[in-house]
TIROKE-6214 format. One line per field, with one value per residue (C-alpha): residue number from 1; residue in three letters; chain; x, y, z. Coordinates in Angstrom, 1 decimal, always signed. Layout:
drenvo (NUM|...)
drenti (ALA|...)
palum (A|...)
x (X|...)
y (Y|...)
z (Z|...)
This chain:
drenvo (1|2|3|4|5|6|7|8|9|10|11|12|13|14|15|16|17|18|19|20|21|22|23|24|25|26|27|28|29|30|31|32|33|34|35|36|37|38|39|40|41|42|43|44|45|46|47|48|49|50|51|52|53|54|55|56|57|58|59|60|61|62|63|64|65|66|67|68|69|70|71|72|73|74|75|76|77|78|79|80|81|82|83|84|85|86|87|88|89|90|91|92|93|94|95|96|97|98|99|100|101|102|103|104|105|106|107|108|109|110|111|112|113|114|115|116|117|118|119|120|121|122|123|124|125|126|127|128|129|130)
drenti (MET|HIS|SER|MET|ALA|GLU|ARG|GLY|THR|ALA|ALA|GLU|ALA|ALA|PRO|GLU|GLY|GLN|GLY|SER|GLY|PRO|ALA|ARG|ARG|TRP|PRO|ARG|HIS|GLY|GLY|GLU|PRO|SER|ARG|PHE|ALA|ALA|ALA|ALA|ASP|LEU|LEU|LYS|ALA|LEU|ALA|SER|PRO|HIS|ARG|VAL|ALA|ILE|VAL|ASP|LEU|LEU|ALA|ALA|GLY|PRO|LEU|ARG|VAL|HIS|GLU|ILE|VAL|GLU|ALA|LEU|GLY|VAL|ASP|GLN|PRO|LEU|VAL|SER|GLN|HIS|LEU|ARG|VAL|LEU|ARG|ASP|ALA|ASP|LEU|LEU|THR|SER|GLU|ARG|HIS|GLY|LYS|GLU|VAL|VAL|TYR|SER|LEU|ALA|ASP|GLU|HIS|ILE|ALA|HIS|ILE|VAL|GLY|ASP|ALA|ILE|THR|HIS|VAL|ALA|GLU|VAL|ALA|GLY|GLY|GLU|SER|SER)
palum (A|A|A|A|A|A|A|A|A|A|A|A|A|A|A|A|A|A|A|A|A|A|A|A|A|A|A|A|A|A|A|A|A|A|A|A|A|A|A|A|A|A|A|A|A|A|A|A|A|A|A|A|A|A|A|A|A|A|A|A|A|A|A|A|A|A|A|A|A|A|A|A|A|A|A|A|A|A|A|A|A|A|A|A|A|A|A|A|A|A|A|A|A|A|A|A|A|A|A|A|A|A|A|A|A|A|A|A|A|A|A|A|A|A|A|A|A|A|A|A|A|A|A|A|A|A|A|A|A|A)
x (+20.7|+19.8|+20.7|+17.5|+18.5|+18.5|+14.9|+13.6|+14.4|+13.5|+9.7|+10.7|+8.3|+8.4|+10.1|+7.0|+5.4|+6.5|+5.2|+1.7|+0.6|+2.1|+5.6|+5.6|+8.0|+10.0|+8.9|+5.5|+4.6|+6.3|+9.6|+9.2|+12.0|+9.6|+6.3|+9.0|+10.2|+6.8|+6.0|+8.8|+7.4|+4.3|+5.6|+7.8|+4.6|+2.9|+6.5|+5.2|+2.8|+0.9|+0.1|-0.8|-2.9|-4.5|-5.0|-6.8|-9.2|-10.0|-10.2|-14.2|-14.6|-14.0|-12.9|-12.3|-8.8|-10.4|-11.6|-8.3|-6.7|-9.1|-9.2|-5.4|-4.7|-2.0|-1.0|-3.1|+0.4|+1.7|-1.7|-1.1|+2.1|+1.2|-1.7|+0.6|+2.9|+0.0|-1.8|+1.6|+2.2|-1.6|-2.8|-5.8|-8.0|-9.5|-12.2|-12.8|-15.3|-15.8|-13.5|-12.6|-10.7|-12.7|-10.0|-10.4|-8.3|-7.4|-8.9|-9.4|-6.4|-4.4|-7.1|-5.9|-2.5|-2.3|-4.7|-2.8|+0.3|-2.0|-3.2|+0.1|+2.1|-1.0|-0.8|+3.2|+2.5|+0.3|-2.2|-5.7|-6.4|-9.9)
y (+5.6|+1.7|+0.0|-1.8|-5.3|-3.6|-2.6|-5.6|-7.7|-5.1|-3.3|+0.5|+3.3|+6.6|+9.0|+10.5|+13.7|+11.8|+9.8|+8.2|+5.4|+2.1|+0.7|-0.4|-2.8|-2.5|-3.2|-2.8|-5.5|-8.6|-8.0|-10.8|-10.4|-12.0|-10.2|-7.3|-8.2|-9.5|-5.3|-4.2|-6.2|-5.0|-1.1|-2.5|-3.4|-0.1|+1.9|+3.2|+6.1|+4.2|+1.6|+3.9|+5.7|+2.0|+0.6|+4.4|+3.7|+0.4|+1.5|+2.6|-0.5|-3.1|-1.9|-3.2|-2.7|-0.6|+1.7|+1.6|+2.4|+5.5|+6.4|+6.8|+8.2|+5.8|+3.1|-0.5|-2.7|-0.3|-0.6|-4.5|-4.9|-2.4|-4.9|-8.4|-6.6|-5.4|-8.8|-10.9|-9.4|-10.2|-6.4|-7.2|-9.9|-10.5|-12.3|-12.7|-11.7|-12.8|-11.1|-8.3|-8.9|-7.0|-6.1|-6.0|-5.1|-8.4|-6.5|-2.9|-2.8|-2.1|+1.5|+2.5|+2.2|+4.1|+6.7|+7.4|+7.4|+10.5|+12.1|+12.1|+13.7|+16.4|+17.4|+17.6|+19.7|+22.0|+20.9|+19.6|+16.0|+14.4)
z (+22.9|+22.4|+19.5|+17.2|+19.3|+23.4|+21.7|+20.7|+23.4|+26.3|+26.7|+27.6|+29.6|+28.1|+30.5|+32.3|+30.3|+27.3|+24.5|+25.3|+26.8|+28.6|+27.6|+24.1|+22.6|+19.3|+16.8|+17.1|+15.0|+16.5|+14.7|+12.7|+9.2|+6.8|+7.8|+7.0|+3.6|+2.6|+3.8|+1.1|-1.3|-1.1|-1.1|-3.9|-5.9|-5.1|-6.5|-9.3|-10.2|-12.8|-10.4|-7.7|-9.5|-10.9|-6.4|-6.1|-9.4|-7.9|-4.8|-5.6|-7.1|-9.9|-13.2|-16.9|-18.3|-21.1|-18.1|-16.6|-20.2|-20.7|-17.4|-17.0|-20.7|-21.2|-23.4|-22.8|-22.8|-20.0|-18.2|-18.4|-17.6|-14.0|-13.8|-14.2|-11.4|-9.1|-9.4|-9.0|-5.6|-4.7|-4.4|-7.1|-8.2|-11.7|-13.5|-16.8|-18.5|-22.2|-23.9|-21.0|-17.5|-14.9|-11.8|-7.9|-5.2|-3.2|+0.4|+1.8|+3.2|-0.3|+0.0|+2.9|+2.6|-0.8|+0.2|+3.1|+1.3|-1.0|+2.4|+4.0|+0.5|+0.1|+3.8|+3.6|+0.8|+2.3|-0.4|+1.0|+1.3|+1.1)
């Protein structure tokens, strides 16, 4: 078995009949510590069932705060707190329309991350996924 440092410095081919494709390097995203830290920060920002639900709602399109409150069935201050965490992590954008604020996902990657997590949990639990 190779240490993480050894895997990070040498390309390894999978033994014949195992693995798929040509030799792969570990880690597959270049091994830059700043990338891993940024990815961990993104996952921390999503580490709440309410925030996952908000992202899932916004995957269908922009919503006003009161629409998110109604969909989640929780108090507005709690929704605003979660929206602030997601916005501070650059996962959401917001646009003011008069007295209302409309929230959108910053990009499609966030919807895919959450959608894949929800699908994974359903599959592991033996449930159906879409």
